[in-house]
C-alpha positions as CSV (number, residue, x, y, z in Angstrom):
1,X,-145.2,42.8,92.5
2,X,-146.3,41.7,89.2
3,X,-149.4,39.6,88.9
4,X,-149.9,36.1,87.5
5,X,-151.7,37.3,84.5
6,X,-148.9,39.9,83.6
7,X,-146.2,37.0,83.7
8,X,-148.5,34.7,81.8
9,X,-149.1,37.1,79.1
10,X,-145.4,37.9,78.7
11,X,-144.5,34.1,78.5
12,X,-147.2,33.7,75.8
13,X,-145.6,36.6,73.9
14,X,-142.0,35.0,74.3
15,X,-143.2,31.7,73.3
16,X,-144.8,33.0,70.0
17,X,-141.9,35.0,69.3
18,X,-139.4,32.0,69.9
19,X,-141.6,29.7,67.4
20,X,-141.5,32.7,64.8
21,X,-137.7,33.0,65.2
22,X,-137.0,29.2,65.1
23,X,-136.1,28.7,61.4
24,X,-134.5,32.2,60.9
25,X,-132.5,32.6,64.1
26,X,-132.4,29.9,66.5
27,X,-130.1,31.6,68.8
28,X,-132.6,34.4,69.4
29,X,-135.4,31.7,69.6
30,X,-133.8,29.9,72.4
31,X,-133.3,33.1,74.3
32,X,-137.2,33.9,73.6
33,X,-138.2,30.3,74.7
34,X,-136.1,30.4,77.7
35,X,-137.4,33.6,78.7
36,X,-140.9,32.1,78.1
37,X,-140.1,29.3,80.8
38,X,-138.8,31.9,83.2
39,X,-142.0,33.9,83.0
40,X,-143.9,30.7,83.9
41,X,-141.9,29.9,86.9
42,X,-142.5,33.6,88.1
43,X,-146.1,33.3,87.3
44,X,-146.5,29.9,89.4
45,X,-144.2,31.1,92.2
46,X,-146.7,34.1,92.3
47,X,-149.7,31.6,92.0
48,X,-148.6,29.6,94.7
49,X,-147.4,32.6,96.9
50,X,-144.1,31.2,97.4
51,X,-143.4,34.0,100.3
52,X,-139.9,32.9,100.9
53,X,-138.7,33.3,97.1
54,X,-140.8,36.5,96.6
55,X,-139.6,38.2,99.8
56,X,-136.1,37.7,98.3
57,X,-137.1,38.9,95.2
58,X,-138.8,41.9,96.4
59,X,-135.7,42.8,98.6
60,X,-133.1,42.4,95.8
61,X,-135.6,44.1,93.4
62,X,-135.0,41.4,90.9
63,X,-135.3,37.4,90.0
64,X,-131.8,35.5,90.0
65,X,-131.2,32.3,88.7
66,X,-131.0,31.1,92.4
67,X,-134.6,32.3,93.0
68,X,-135.8,30.8,89.8
69,X,-134.1,27.5,90.8
70,X,-135.6,27.4,94.1
71,X,-139.1,28.3,93.0
72,X,-138.7,25.5,90.5
73,X,-138.0,23.0,93.3
74,X,-141.0,24.5,95.3
75,X,-143.2,24.5,92.3
76,X,-142.0,20.6,91.5
77,X,-143.4,19.9,95.2
78,X,-146.8,20.9,94.3
79,X,-147.1,19.7,90.6
80,X,-144.7,16.8,90.2
81,X,-141.1,16.2,89.2
82,X,-142.1,16.6,85.5
83,X,-141.8,20.5,86.4
84,X,-138.4,20.3,87.5
85,X,-137.1,18.3,84.6
86,X,-138.7,20.7,82.2
87,X,-137.0,23.7,83.7
88,X,-133.7,21.6,83.5
89,X,-134.5,21.1,80.0
90,X,-135.1,24.6,79.2
């Protein structure tokens, strides 16, 4: 399982690339910015040790939209509704 720091490092790289692409290629920029949001959810799911979600991810060998959504709901319970609203905006 990837660690929190690795997810955050990837999120920052995607964020920077998305910003760089924003003026010239908005489609690619939006994909990179969404990927940054996904990596933040993965990092926080790992940080908060959301065993049920992480167990399904480990069993499947990958994250799915369902696991990302479930993780977002669980993280929102800890951080507040603003996190769920932010994910929905992404």
